[in-house]
C-alpha positions in Angstrom: -13.5 13.6 0.2 -10.7 11.2 0.9 -7.7 10.7 -1.3 -4.8 8.3 -1.1 -1.6 9.4 -2.7 1.2 6.9 -3.4 4.8 7.7 -4.1 8.2 6.0 -4.2 7.9 3.7 -7.3 10.5 3.6 -10.0 13.1 1.6 -11.7 15.5 -0.5 -9.6 18.0 -3.3 -10.4 17.4 -6.8 -9.2 18.6 -7.1 -5.6 17.9 -3.5 -4.9 15.4 -1.8 -2.5 12.5 0.6 -2.7 10.3 2.3 -0.2 6.7 3.1 -1.1 4.6 5.6 0.7 0.9 6.2 0.7 -0.7 9.1 2.5 -4.5 9.5 3.2 -6.0 12.9 3.3 -9.4 14.5 3.5 -12.2 14.5 6.0 -11.0 11.4 7.9 -12.4 10.2 11.2 -10.3 7.1 11.5 -8.1 4.8 9.4 -8.4 1.2 10.0 -6.6 -1.5 8.0 -4.1 -0.3 5.4 -3.0 -2.6 2.6 -0.6 -2.8 -0.3 -1.7 -4.6 -3.5 0.0 -5.1 -6.8 -1.1 -5.9 -10.2 1.1 -7.6 -12.8 0.2 -6.9 -16.5 -2.7 -9.0 -17.6 -3.3 -10.4 -14.1 -5.6 -9.8 -11.2 -4.7 -7.5 -8.4 -3.2 -9.4 -5.4 -2.6 -8.5 -1.8 1.0 -7.9 -0.9 0.8 -6.9 2.7 -1.7 -5.6 5.3 -1.4 -3.8 8.6 -4.2 -3.2 11.1 -4.8 0.0 13.0 -3.0 -1.7 16.0 0.0 -2.6 13.9 -0.6 -6.3 13.3 0.8 -7.3 9.9 0.5 -10.1 7.3 2.3 -10.7 4.1 1.8 -12.7 0.9 4.1 -15.7 0.7 5.8 -14.2 -2.4 7.2 -11.2 -0.4 7.5 -12.6 3.1 10.9 -11.9 4.4 11.6 -9.3 1.8 9.0 -6.7 2.6 8.0 -4.7 5.6 4.7 -2.8 6.0 4.5 -0.1 8.5 2.3 2.9 9.3 2.4 6.3 10.9 -1.0 6.9 12.4 -0.3 10.5 13.1 0.2 11.1 9.4 -2.4 8.6 8.1 0.4 7.1 6.1 1.4 3.5 5.2 4.8 2.4 4.0 6.1 -0.6 2.2 9.8 -1.3 2.3 10.9 -3.8 -0.3 14.3 -5.5 -0.3 16.1 -8.1 -2.5 13.8 -7.1 -5.3 13.2 -9.5 -8.2 12.1 -9.0 -11.8 8.8 -10.7 -10.9 8.1 -7.9 -8.4 7.6 -5.6 -11.4 4.0 -4.4 -11.1 1.8 -1.5 -10.4 1.5 -1.2 -6.6 -1.7 0.2 -5.1 -2.4 1.2 -1.5 -5.9 0.7 0.0 -7.3 1.8 3.3 -10.5 1.3 5.2 -11.4 4.8 6.2 -14.3 6.1 8.3 -15.8 9.4 7.4 -18.9 11.4 8.4 -21.6 11.1 5.8 -25.2 12.2 5.6 -26.1 8.8 7.1 -23.6 9.1 10.0 -20.2 7.5 10.3 -19.5 5.2 7.4 -16.4 3.2 6.5 -15.3 2.6 2.9 -12.3 1.1 1.2 -10.4 3.8 -0.7 -7.7 3.2 -3.3 -4.7 5.1 -4.5 -3.9 5.7 -8.2 -1.0 3.2 -8.2 2.7 3.5 -8.6 4.8 1.5 -11.0 7.7 -0.5 -9.7 10.0 -1.9 -12.4 12.8 -4.3 -11.4 15.4 -4.9 -14.1 17.4 -8.1 -14.3 
């Protein structure tokens, strides 16, 4: 089984910073793309940032210049550093990863999700 465990959410004042972490564990053969999503109350989940296994990154326009996604492949962990936080950044943040495992059918890759971590930015 594979699990993603997020940490680092919490309450922060506008203009502050937070660092989210997400560690993948279990019977993992390889971890490919790792992503951070967020979901505002009553809205659809949206992609915040993505990083490939090789380290290429991309960001949503709403966070570009304020967030940095990074990963430690030795720890199967992805990070999201957020700066200059705004009240509109308040959301539940989820990590997702494309992870290859050995199944009864051979090597298979699936997208796994963490349970989410709440980030609240007060004005």
